[in-house]
TIDRENZA-605432 format. One record per atom (N, C-alpha, C, O): x, y, z; residue in three letters. Coordinates in steps of 0.1 Angstrom, whole numbers, plus 5000, padded with zeros to 4 digits. Layout:
! TIDRENZA-605432
XYZALA;...
END
This chain:
! TIDRENZA-605432
852913710695MET;853913640703MET;853813670718MET;853913580726MET;853613800720PHE;853413840734PHE;852213770741PHE;852313720752PHE;851213760733GLN;850013700739GLN;850213550741GLN;849713490750GLN;851013480732THR;851313340734THR;852213320747THR;851913230754THR;853213400749LEU;854013390761LEU;853213420773LEU;853313350783LEU;852313520772TYR;851413550783TYR;850513420787TYR;850413390799TYR;850013360777SER;849113240779SER;849913130785SER;849413060794SER;851213110780TYR;852013000786TYR;852413030800TYR;852312940809TYR;852713160803PHE;853113190817PHE;852013170827PHE;852213120838PHE;850813210823TRP;849613190832TRP;848813060830TRP;847713060833TRP;849512970824TRP;848812840822TRP;848512780836TRP;849312770844TRP;847212750837GLU;846712710851GLU;847412590857GLU;847612570869GLU;847912500848ARG;848612380853ARG;849912410859ARG;850512330867ARG;850512530856LEU;851712570862LEU;851512620877LEU;852312580885LEU;850512700879TRP;850312770891TRP;849312700901TRP;849312730913TRP;848312630895LEU;847212570904LEU;847212420903LEU;847612360893LEU;846712360914PRO;846512210914PRO;845512170903PRO;844812250897PRO;845612040900ALA;844711980890ALA;843212010892ALA;842812020904ALA;842512030882ASN;841012050882ASN;840612190888ASN;839412210891ASN;841612280889LEU;841312410893LEU;841712510882LEU;842712490875LEU;840912620881THR;841212720871THR;841212860878THR;840812870889THR;841712960870TRP;841713090875TRP;840313140878TRP;840013230887TRP;839313090871ALA;837913120873ALA;837513090888ALA;836613150893ALA;838112980893ASP;837712940907ASP;838213050917ASP;837713050929ASP;839113140913LEU;839613240922LEU;839113380919LEU;839813480923LEU;838013390912GLU;837413520909GLU;836513550921GLU;835913470927GLU;836513690924ASP;835713730935ASP;834213700933ASP;833713730923ASP;833613640944ARG;832213620943ARG;831713590957ARG;832413550966ARG;830413610959ASP;829713580972ASP;830513650984ASP;830513590995ASP;831013770982GLY;831613840993GLY;833113790995GLY;833813851004GLY;833613690988ARG;834913650989ARG;835813720980ARG;835513750968ARG;837013760985VAL;838013840977VAL;839313760977VAL;839713710987VAL;839813740965TYR;841013660963TYR;842213740958TYR;842013850952TYR;843413700961ALA;844613770956ALA;844713760941ALA;844413660935ALA;845113870935LYS;845313880921LYS;846613930917LYS;847214020924LYS;847213880906ALA;848513930902ALA;848614080900ALA;849614140903ALA;847514140895SER;847514280892SER;847614360905SER;848014480904SER;847314300916ASP;847414380929ASP;848914420931ASP;849114520938ASP;849814340926LEU;851214370929LEU;851814480921LEU;852914530924LEU;851114540911TYR;851614650904TYR;851914770913TYR;852814850910TYR;851114780923ILE;851314900932ILE;852614890940ILE;853114990945ILE;853214770941THR;854514760949THR;855614840942THR;856514880950THR;855614860929LEU;856814930923LEU;856715080926LEU;857815130931LEU;855615150924PRO;855615290929PRO;855815300944PRO;856415400949PRO;855315200952LEU;855415210966LEU;856915190970LEU;857415250980LEU;857715110962ALA;859115100965ALA;859815230964ALA;860715260972ALA;859415310954PHE;860115450953PHE;859615540964PHE;860415630968PHE;858415520969VAL;857915590981VAL;858815560992VAL;859215641000VAL;859115430994PHE;860015381005PHE;861415451004PHE;861915491014PHE;861915460991LEU;863215530990LEU;863215670994LEU;864115721000LEU;862115740991ILE;861915880995ILE;861815891010ILE;862415971017ILE;861015801016VAL;860815801031VAL;862115771038VAL;862515831048VAL;862915681032ARG;864215641037ARG;865115761037ARG;865815781047ARG;865215831026HIS;866015951026HIS;865616051037HIS;866516111043HIS;864416081038LEU;863916171048LEU;864216121062LEU;864716201071LEU;864015991064PHE;864315931077PHE;865815941081PHE;866215981092PHE;866715901071GLU;868115911074GLU;868616051076GLU;869516071084GLU;868016151069THR;868416291071THR;867916351084THR;868716421091THR;866616331087TYR;866016401098TYR;865816321111TYR;865516381121TYR;866116191110VAL;865916111122VAL;867316041125VAL;867816051136VAL;867815961116ALA;869015891118ALA;870215971121ALA;871015941130ALA;870416081113THR;871616171115THR;871616241129THR;872616231135THR;870516301133PRO;870416351147PRO;870616251157PRO;871316271168PRO;870116131155LEU;870316021165LEU;871715981166LEU;872215951177LEU;872415981154ALA;873815951154ALA;874616051163ALA;875516011170ALA;874216171162GLY;874816281170GLY;874616251185GLY;875516271193GLY;873316221189LEU;873016191203LEU;873816071208LEU;874216071220LEU;874015971200LEU;874715851204LEU;876215871203LEU;877015771205LEU;876715991198ASN;878116021197ASN;878815931187ASN;879915881190ASN;878215901176VAL;878815831165VAL;879915911159VAL;879716021154VAL;881115861160LYS;882315941156LYS;883015871145LYS;883115741145LYS;883515941135GLU;884315891124GLU;885715871129GLU;886315951136GLU;886315761123LYS;887715751125LYS;888515841116LYS;888015871105LYS;889615901121VAL;890415991113VAL;891015911101VAL;891715811103VAL;890715961089ARG;891215891077ARG;892215981070ARG;892016101068ARG;893415921068LEU;894416001061LEU;894215991046LEU;894115881041LEU;894216101039LYS;894016111025LYS;895316071017LYS;896416111021LYS;895116001007ALA;896215970998ALA;896716090990ALA;895816170985ALA;898016120990THR;898516230983THR;898216220968THR;898416110962THR;897716320961PRO;897416310947PRO;898616260939PRO;899716320940PRO;898316160931ASN;899416100923ASN;898716040910ASN;898015940911ASN;898916100899ALA;898216060887ALA;898615920883ALA;897715850878ALA;899815870884VAL;900215740880VAL;899515630889VAL;898915540883VAL;899515650902LEU;898915560911LEU;897415560910LEU;896715460910LEU;896815680908GLU;895415690907GLU;894915620894GLU;893815560894GLU;895615630883LYS;895215570871LYS;895215420872LYS;894315350868LYS;896315360879PHE;896315220881PHE;895215170890PHE;894615070888PHE;894915250901TYR;893915220910TYR;892515210904TYR;891715120907TYR;892215310895ALA;890915310888ALA;890815210877ALA;889715160875ALA;891815190870ALA;891715110857ALA;892114960859ALA;891714880852ALA;893014940869THR;893614800870THR;893014730882THR;892214640881THR;893514770894THR;893114700906THR;893414790918THR;894314870918THR;892614770929LYS;892814840941LYS;893814770950LYS;894214830960LYS;894114650946HIS;895014570955HIS;896214510946HIS;896214400942HIS;897214600943PRO;898314560935PRO;899114450941PRO;899314450953PRO;899714360933LYS;900614260937LYS;902014320939LYS;902214440935LYS;902914250945GLN;904214300948GLN;904914350936GLN;905614450936GLN;904814270925ALA;905414310912ALA;904914440907ALA;905614530902ALA;903514460908ASP;902914590904ASP;903414700913ASP;903614810908ASP;903514680926VAL;904014780935VAL;905414830931VAL;905714950931VAL;906314740928GLU;907614770924GLU;907614850911GLU;908414940909GLU;906814810901MET;906714880889MET;906215020891MET;906715110885MET;905115030899LEU;904615170902LEU;905515250909LEU;905515380907LEU;906415190917SER;907415270925SER;908315340915SER;908715450917SER;908815270905LYS;909715320895LYS;909015430886LYS;909615540883LYS;907715410883LYS;907015500874LYS;906715630881LYS;906715740876LYS;906315620894SER;905815730902SER;906915810909SER;906715920914SER;908115750911GLY;909115810918GLY;909015800933GLY;909715860941GLY;908115710938CYS;907915690952CYS;908615560956CYS;908915470948CYS;908815550969THR;909415420974THR;908315310974THR;907115350973THR;908715190975VAL;907815080976VAL;906815100988VAL;905615070987VAL;907415140999ARG;906615161011ARG;905615271009ARG;904515261014ARG;906015371003GLN;905115491000GLN;903915440991GLN;902815490993GLN;904215360981VAL;903215310972VAL;902215230980VAL;901015240978VAL;902715140988GLU;901815050996GLU;900915141005GLU;899715111007GLU;901515241011ARG;900815321020ARG;899715401012ARG;898615421017ARG;900115451000TRP;899215530992TRP;897915440989TRP;896815490990TRP;898115320985PHE;897015230982PHE;896115200994PHE;894915190993PHE;896715181006ARG;895915161018ARG;895115281021ARG;893915271024ARG;895615401020ARG;894915521023ARG;893815551012ARG;892715591015ARG;894115511000ARG;893215530989ARG;892015440990ARG;890815480988ARG;892215320994ARG;891115220997ARG;890315271008ARG;889015261008ARG;890915321019ASN;890115371030ASN;889215491026ASN;888115501032ASN;889715571017GLN;888915681012GLN;887615641006GLN;886515701007GLN;887615520999ASP;886415470992ASP;885515391001ASP;884415360998ASP;886015361013ARG;885115291022ARG;884015381028ARG;884215501030ARG;882815321030PRO;881715411035PRO;882015461049PRO;882615391057PRO;881515581051SER;881715641064SER;880815571075SER;879915501072SER;881315591088LEU;880515531099LEU;879115581100LEU;878215511103LEU;878915711096LEU;877615771097LEU;876715711086LEU;875515681089LEU;877215681074LYS;876415611064LYS;876015471069LYS;874815441067LYS;876915401075LYS;876515271080LYS;875415281091LYS;874515201091LYS;875615381100PHE;874615391111PHE;873315431105PHE;872315381110PHE;873215521095ARG;872015561090ARG;871215441083ARG;870015431085ARG;872015361076GLU;871415251069GLU;870815151079GLU;869715101078GLU;871615121090ALA;871215031100ALA;870015081107ALA;869115001111ALA;869915211110SER;868815271117SER;867515251109SER;866415221114SER;867615281095TRP;866415261087TRP;865915121087TRP;864715091088TRP;866815021085ARG;866414881084ARG;865914841098ARG;864914761098ARG;866514881109PHE;866014851122PHE;864614891124PHE;863714821129PHE;864315021120THR;863015081122THR;861915001114THR;860914971119THR;862314971101PHE;861314891093PHE;861114751098PHE;859914711100PHE;862214681101TYR;862014541105TYR;861214531118TYR;860414441120TYR;861514621127LEU;860814621140LEU;859314641138LEU;858414571143LEU;858914751130ILE;857514781127ILE;856914661120ILE;855814621122ILE;857614611110ALA;857114501102ALA;856814371110ALA;855914301108ALA;857714341120PHE;857614231128PHE;856314241137PHE;855514151139PHE;856214361143ILE;855014391152ILE;853714381143ILE;852814321148ILE;853714441131ALA;852614431123ALA;852314291118ALA;851114251118ALA;853314221115GLY;853214081110GLY;852513991121GLY;851713911119GLY;853014011133MET;852413931144MET;851013971147MET;850213881150MET;850714101145ALA;849314141147ALA;848414081136ALA;847214051138ALA;849014051124VAL;848214001113VAL;847913851115VAL;846813801112VAL;848913781121ILE;848713631122ILE;848513571135ILE;848013461136ILE;848713651146VAL;848613591159VAL;847213541163VAL;847113451171VAL;846213591157ASP;844813551161ASP;844213451150ASP;843113421151ASP;845113411141LYS;844613321131LYS;844813171135LYS;845913141141LYS;844013081131PRO;844112941135PRO;845412871130PRO;845912791136PRO;845812921118TRP;847012861112TRP;848312901119TRP;849412841116TRP;848313001127PHE;849413031135PHE;849712921146PHE;850912901150PHE;848712861150TYR;848812751161TYR;848812611155TYR;849312521161TYR;848112591144ASP;848012461138ASP;848312481123ASP;847512531115ASP;849512431119LEU;850012451105LEU;849112381094LEU;849212421083LEU;848412281099ARG;847512211089ARG;846412311084ARG;845812291073ARG;846112411092GLU;845112511089GLU;845512591077GLU;844712661070GLU;846812601074VAL;847412681063VAL;846712631050VAL;846512711041VAL;846412501049TRP;846012441036TRP;844512411037TRP;843912351027TRP;843812431048LYS;842412401049LYS;841612481038LYS;841612601038LYS;841012411029GLY;840212471019GLY;840912531007GLY;840412590998GLY;842312511007TYR;843112570996TYR;842612520983TYR;842312400982TYR;842612600972PRO;843112740972PRO;841912840974PRO;842012960973PRO;840712780978ILE;839512870980ILE;839612930993ILE;838912901002ILE;840513030995GLN;840713101008GLN;840713251005GLN;841413300997GLN;839813311012SER;839613461010SER;840813531015SER;841513501025SER;841113641008MET;842213731013MET;841613831022MET;840613901020MET;842313851033LEU;841913951043LEU;842614081041LEU;843814081035LEU;842014201044PRO;842714331042PRO;844014341049PRO;845014401043PRO;844214281061SER;845414281068SER;846514211060SER;847714251060SER;846114091054GLN;847114021046GLN;847514101034GLN;848714101030GLN;846614171027TYR;846814251016TYR;847914351019TYR;848914361011TYR;847714431029TRP;848714541032TRP;850014491037TRP;851014541034TRP;850014371044TYR;851214311049TYR;852114271037TYR;853314301036TYR;851414211027TYR;852114171015TYR;852714291007TYR;853814291003TYR;851814391005MET;852214500997MET;853414581003MET;854314620996MET;853414601016ILE;854414671023ILE;855714591023ILE;856814651020ILE;855614461026GLU;856914381026GLU;857514371012GLU;858714391010GLU;856714351002LEU;857214330988LEU;857814470983LEU;858814470977LEU;857114580986SER;857614710982SER;859014740989SER;859814790983SER;859114701002PHE;860314721009PHE;861514651002PHE;862614701001PHE;861314520999TYR;862314440993TYR;862714490979TYR;863814480974TYR;861714540971TRP;862014610959TRP;862914730961TRP;863914750954TRP;862614810971SER;863414920974SER;864814880978SER;865814950974SER;865014770986LEU;866314730989LEU;867114690976LEU;868314710975LEU;866414620967LEU;867114580955LEU;867514700946LEU;868514700940LEU;866614800946PHE;866914920938PHE;868115000944PHE;868815070936PHE;868215000957SER;869315080964SER;870515000967SER;871515060972SER;870614870963ILE;871714790968ILE;873014840962ILE;874114820968ILE;873014900950ALA;874314940944ALA;874915060951ALA;876115080951ALA;874015140958SER;874515260965SER;874715240980SER;875215320987SER;874115120985ASP;874315090999ASP;875715041002ASP;876515020993ASP;876015031015VAL;877314981019VAL;877514841013VAL;876614751016VAL;878514821006LYS;878814691000LYS;879614601010LYS;880614651015LYS;879114481012ARG;879814391021ARG;880314271014ARG;880114261002ARG;881014181021LYS;881514061014LYS;880513971008LYS;880813890999LYS;879313971014ASP;878213891009ASP;877313960999ASP;876113940999ASP;877914050992PHE;877114140983PHE;876314050973PHE;875114070971PHE;876913950967LYS;876213860957LYS;875113780964LYS;874013770959LYS;875413740976GLU;874413660984GLU;873213750987GLU;872113700987GLU;873513880990GLN;872413970993GLN;871513990981GLN;870213990982GLN;872114000969ILE;871314010957ILE;870413890955ILE;869213900952ILE;871013770956ILE;870313650955ILE;869113640965ILE;868013600962ILE;869413680977HIS;868413680988HIS;867213770984HIS;866113730985HIS;867513900980HIS;866513990976HIS;865613940965HIS;864413950965HIS;866313890954VAL;865613840943VAL;864713720947VAL;863513710943VAL;865313620954ALA;864513500959ALA;863313540967ALA;862313480966ALA;863513640976THR;862413690985THR;861313750976THR;860113720979THR;861713830967ILE;860713900958ILE;859913790950ILE;858713800949ILE;860613690945ILE;860013590937ILE;859013510946ILE;857913470942ILE;859513470958LEU;858713390967LEU;857413470971LEU;856313410971LEU;857613600975ILE;856413670979ILE;855413690968ILE;854213670969ILE;856013720956SER;855113730944SER;854413600941SER;853213600938SER;855113490940PHE;854513370936PHE;853413320947PHE;852413280943PHE;853813340960SER;852813300970SER;851513380969SER;850513340973SER;851613500964TRP;850513590961TRP;849713540949TRP;848513520950TRP;850413510938PHE;849713460926PHE;848913330929PHE;847813320925PHE;849613240936ALA;849013100938ALA;848113090951ALA;847712990955ALA;847913210957ASN;847113220969ASN;847713140981ASN;847013080989ASN;849013140982TYR;849713080993TYR;849913191004TYR;850913191012TYR;848913271006THR;849113391015THR;849213351030THR;849913421037THR;848613241034ARG;848713201048ARG;850113161051ARG;850713201061ARG;850713071042ALA;852113031044ALA;853013161043ALA;854013171050ALA;852713241033GLY;853513361031GLY;853613451043GLY;854713501046GLY;852513481050THR;852513571061THR;853413501073THR;854113581080THR;853313371074LEU;854113311085LEU;855613321082LEU;856413351091LEU;856013301069ILE;857413311065ILE;857913451067ILE;859013461071ILE;857213551063MET;857613691064MET;857813731078MET;858813791082MET;856913691087ALA;857013731101ALA;858113661108ALA;858813711116ALA;858413531103LEU;859513461109LEU;860813521106LEU;861713531114LEU;861013571093HIS;862213641089HIS;862413771097HIS;863513811100HIS;861313841098ASP;861413981105ASP;861813961120ASP;862214061126ASP;861613841126SER;861713831140SER;863213851145SER;863413881157SER;864113831136SER;865513841141SER;866313961134SER;867314011139SER;865814011123ASP;866514111115ASP;866614241123ASP;867714301122ASP;865614281130TYR;865714411137TYR;866714401148TYR;867314501152TYR;867014281154LEU;868014261164LEU;869414281159LEU;870214351165LEU;869614231147LEU;870914251140LEU;871214391137LEU;872314441140LEU;870214461132GLU;870414611129GLU;870614691141GLU;871414791141GLU;869914661152SER;870114741165SER;871514711170SER;872214801176SER;872014581169ALA;873414551173ALA;874414641165ALA;875414691171ALA;874214651152LYS;875114731144LYS;875114871148LYS;876114941149LYS;873914931151MET;873815071155MET;874615091168MET;875415191168MET;874515001178PHE;875315021190PHE;876715001188PHE;877615061194PHE;877114911178ASN;878514891175ASN;879115021169ASN;880215061173ASN;878415081160TYR;878915201154TYR;879015321164TYR;879815411162TYR;878115311174ALA;878115421184ALA;879215391195ALA;879415471204ALA;879815271194GLY;880915241204GLY;880415181217GLY;881215171226GLY;879115141217TRP;878615071229TRP;878814921228TRP;877914851224TRP;880114881230ARG;880514741227ARG;879714641235ARG;879214541230ARG;879514661248ASN;878914561257ASN;877414541252ASN;876914431251ASN;876714661250THR;875314651245THR;875314581232THR;874414491230THR;876214611223CYS;876214551210CYS;876414401211CYS;875714321205CYS;877414361219ASN;877614211221ASN;876514141227ASN;876214031223ASN;875814201237ASN;874714131243ASN;873514111233ASN;872914011233ASN;873214221226ILE;872114211216ILE;872514111205ILE;871714041200ILE;873814111201PHE;874214011191PHE;874013871195PHE;873613791187PHE;874313841208ILE;874113701213ILE;872613661212ILE;872213551208ILE;871713761216VAL;870313741215VAL;869913711200VAL;869113621197VAL;870413801192PHE;870113791177PHE;870613651172PHE;869813581165PHE;871813611176ALA;872313481171ALA;871413361175ALA;871113271167ALA;870913371188ALA;870013261193ALA;868713261185ALA;868213161181ALA;868113381183VAL;866813391176VAL;867013351162VAL;866213281156VAL;868113391155PHE;868313361141PHE;868413211139PHE;867813151131PHE;869213141148ILE;869513001146ILE;868212921149ILE;867912821142ILE;867412961159ILE;866212891163ILE;865112911151ILE;864512821147ILE;865013031146THR;864013061136THR;864413011122THR;863512951115THR;865613031118ARG;866013001104ARG;866512861103ARG;866412801092ARG;867112801113LEU;867712671112LEU;866912561118LEU;867112441117LEU;865812601126VAL;865012501133VAL;863512511129VAL;863012421123VAL;862912631132ILE;861512651129ILE;861212651114ILE;860312581109ILE;862112721106LEU;861812731092LEU;861912591085LEU;860912561078LEU;863012521086PRO;863012391079PRO;862212281085PRO;861612201077PRO;862012271098PHE;861412161104PHE;859912181107PHE;859112091110PHE;859512311107TRP;858012341108TRP;857412391095TRP;856512341089TRP;858012511091ILE;857412581080ILE;857612501067ILE;856612481059ILE;858812461064MET;859112381052MET;858412251052MET;858012201042MET;858312191064HIS;857512061065HIS;856112091061HIS;855412001055HIS;855612201065CYS;854212241062CYS;854012261047CYS;853012221042CYS;855012321040THR;854812351026THR;855212231017THR;854712221006THR;856012141022VAL;856412021014VAL;855411901017VAL;855011841007VAL;855011871029VAL;854311751032VAL;852811771032VAL;852111691025VAL;852311871039TYR;850811891041TYR;850011911027TYR;849011851026TYR;850611981018PRO;849812001005PRO;849511870998PRO;848511860991PRO;850411770999LEU;850211650992LEU;849111560997LEU;848611470991LEU;848611601009ASP;847411531015ASP;846111581007ASP;845111511008ASP;846211691000LEU;845011750994LEU;845011740979LEU;844011720973LEU;846211750973TYR;846311740958TYR;847611690954TYR;848611700961TYR;847711640941PRO;849011590936PRO;850011710934PRO;849611820932PRO;851311680935ALA;852311780933ALA;852211840919ALA;851911770909ALA;852411970917PHE;852412040904PHE;853512130904PHE;854312150913PHE;853712200892PHE;854912290890PHE;855012390901PHE;856112410907PHE;853912460904GLY;853912560915GLY;854412510928GLY;855112580935GLY;854012390931TYR;854412330944TYR;855912310944TYR;856612350954TYR;856512260933TYR;857912240932TYR;858712370932TYR;859712390938TYR;858212470925PHE;858812600923PHE;858912670937PHE;860012720941PHE;857812670944PHE;857812740957PHE;858812680967PHE;859512750973PHE;858812550967ASN;859712480977ASN;861112480972ASN;862012480981ASN;861412490959PHE;862712510954PHE;863312650959PHE;864412660964PHE;862512750958MET;862912890963MET;863112890978MET;863912960983MET;862312810985MET;862512800999MET;863812731002MET;864512771012MET;864212640994VAL;865512570996VAL;866712670994VAL;867712671001VAL;866512760983VAL;867512860981VAL;867712950993VAL;868812980997VAL;866613000999LEU;866613081010LEU;867313011022LEU;868113061030LEU;867012881024GLN;867512801035GLN;869012791033GLN;869712791043GLN;869512771021LEU;871012761019LEU;871712891023LEU;872812901028LEU;871013011019LEU;871513141023LEU;871613151039LEU;872513211044LEU;870513101045HIS;870513101060HIS;871613021066HIS;872213061076HIS;872012911060ILE;873112831065ILE;874412901063ILE;875212901072ILE;874612971052PHE;875813051049PHE;875913161060PHE;877013181065PHE;874813231062TRP;874813341072TRP;875013291086TRP;875613351095TRP;874413171089ALA;874613111102ALA;876113081105ALA;876513091116ALA;876813041095TYR;878213011096TYR;878913141100TYR;879813141109TYR;878613251093LEU;879313381097LEU;878913421111LEU;879713471119LEU;877613401115ILE;877213441128ILE;877913361139ILE;878313411149ILE;878113231137ILE;878713141146ILE;880213181148ILE;880813181159ILE;880813221137ARG;882213271137ARG;882313401146ARG;883213411154ARG;881313491145MET;881313611153MET;881113571168MET;881613631177MET;880213481170ALA;879813431184ALA;881113381190ALA;881313401202ALA;881913301183GLN;883113241189GLN;884013351193GLN;884713341203GLN;884113461185LYS;885013571189LYS;884513641202LYS;885313681210LYS;883213651203PHE;882613711215PHE;882913621227PHE;883313671238PHE;882813491226ILE;883013401237ILE;884513401241ILE;884813381253ILE;885413421232THR;886813421235THR;887313561239THR;888513581241THR;886413651240GLY;886713781245GLY;887113881235GLY;887613991238GLY;887013851222LYS;887413941211LYS;886214031208LYS;885013991211LYS;886414151202VAL;885414241198VAL;884614181187VAL;885114131177VAL;883214181188VAL;882414131178VAL;882314231166VAL;882014351168VAL;882714181154GLU;882614271142GLU;881814191132GLU;881614071132GLU;881314271123ASP;880514211112ASP;881414141102ASP;882314201096ASP;881314001101GLU;882213931093GLU;882113961078GLU;883013931070GLU;881014031075ARG;880714061061ARG;881414201057ARG;881414231045ARG;881914271066SER;882514401064SER;884014401061SER;884714321067SER;884414491053ASP;885914511051ASP;886414591063ASP;885714681068ASP;887614551068ARG;888114621080ARG;888914741075ARG;889514741064ARG;888914841083GLU;889714971080GLU;891214931080GLU;891614871090GLU;891914981070GLU;893414951070GLU;894115061077GLU;893715181076GLU;895215031083THR;896015141090THR;897415131084THR;897915031078THR;898215241087ASP;899615241082ASP;900515201093ASP;901715211092ASP;900015151105ASN;900815101116ASN;901915191120ASN;901615311124ASN;903115141120SER;904215221126SER;904515351119SER;904915451126SER;904215361106GLU;904515491099GLU;903615601104GLU;904015711107GLU;902315571106GLU;901315671111GLU;901715701126GLU;901615821130GLU;902115601133GLU;902515631147GLU;903715721148GLU;903715811157GLU;904615711139GLU;905815801138GLU;905315941135GLU;905816031141GLU;904415951125GLU;903916091121GLU;903216151133GLU;903316271135GLU;902416071140VAL;901616131151VAL;902516181162VAL;902316281168VAL;903616091164ALA;904516131175ALA;905316261172ALA;905516341180ALA;905616281159LYS;906316401155LYS;905416521154LYS;905816631158LYS;904316501148ASN;903416621144ASN;902216631152ASN;901416731150ASN;901916541161GLY;900616551168GLY;899516471160GLY;899916411150GLY;898316471165PRO;897216401158PRO;897116451144PRO;897216571141PRO;896816361134LEU;896616391120LEU;895216401116LEU;894416321121LEU;894816491108SER;893516501102SER;893616511087SER;894116611082SER;893216411080ASN;893416411065ASN;894816431060ASN;895016501050ASN;895716371068GLY;897116381064GLY;897916511069GLY;899016531066GLY;897216591077HIS;897816721082HIS;897716721097HIS;896716681102HIS;898716781104PRO;898616791118PRO;897416881123PRO;897016981116PRO;896716831134VAL;895716911140VAL;896317031147VAL;897217011155VAL;895817151145LEU;896517271151LEU;896317271166LEU;897317311173LEU;895117241171ASN;894917251185ASN;895117111192ASN;894117031192ASN;896317081197ASN;896516951203ASN;895916941217ASN;896016831223ASN;895417041222ASN;894717031235ASN;893416971235ASN;892816931245ASN;892816951223HIS;891516891221HIS;891616781212HIS;891216781200HIS;892316681216ARG;892616561208ARG;891316481205ARG;890616451215ARG;891116441193LYS;889916371189LYS;890216221191LYS;891216171187LYS;889316161198THR;889416011201THR;888515941191THR;887515991186THR;888915811188ASP;888115731179ASP;886815681186ASP;886115611180ASP;
END
């Protein structure tokens, strides 16, 4: 049964144009071609990336956060309450008004105290500013290095300047060592992102992020199987061109450098819109949809690859919408925040009253030395 499924999966009519077989892509006469077995190395490499990331965040990102004066906001801890904690863990973190009134009677707290308890309890579960900074630092470092490496791989190639060269001689196109390592590193990194997504900072577009990572892994893997490596290197470099700008804007935002953050964000927004909403659909996708038909009839692999490109493009449109919303806030003079992040909740007037009476609070208790007040 396994052998039958294997044969169907690798059926040549699925992945290759008519009149071509896998035998045509066997190494010969000094030519080396991409092979599916090459991708096995990306799984152990993904775990290497996770180890390198841990070391980077511990020994590079954390000291850098200290140098940039990344400070945590003071979070007030929720008073231990078994009734409220049970409801929070088992039912919902956002109780309705009827639930709040019911919990007020069961716990012996006032309605206002219950509402405040849930606000503080939700804040306790939100990731710390240091965690966000460390993650952004890691992704910034990778995307910047990947973009520079990607440009080095493709900038001297004829298909970088003439997209028709992407398909010249396809699929009998030799794989270059630079293309091999570019693919292995990019695919390994996205595997590592998928493996760590459950423990990373969760944002409002969590589901979209999973779809993006899976679609990217499938696209990179398929383009390798079918020897779409020239188109693949162009697409990967195009995506890396804006990602490092977004991560650097986040880093400066967490460090409190608002003007720097806003300026970088505007540059990122312009690069994102130009690359993802103009160059990708009107140049790259035109190249993958139109030009191959001049050489061979459409086949399953052709439709599959371009379908996954459409999935990515829809995600880009969704993120462009969020980016434009943030850009509007910047233009109107509001602070730019990540639309995908949950905002920190405050107790408003109640906390202000406590601060006025007791001085600055730390974890729900007055700070003893009021002469050294901690600022946000």
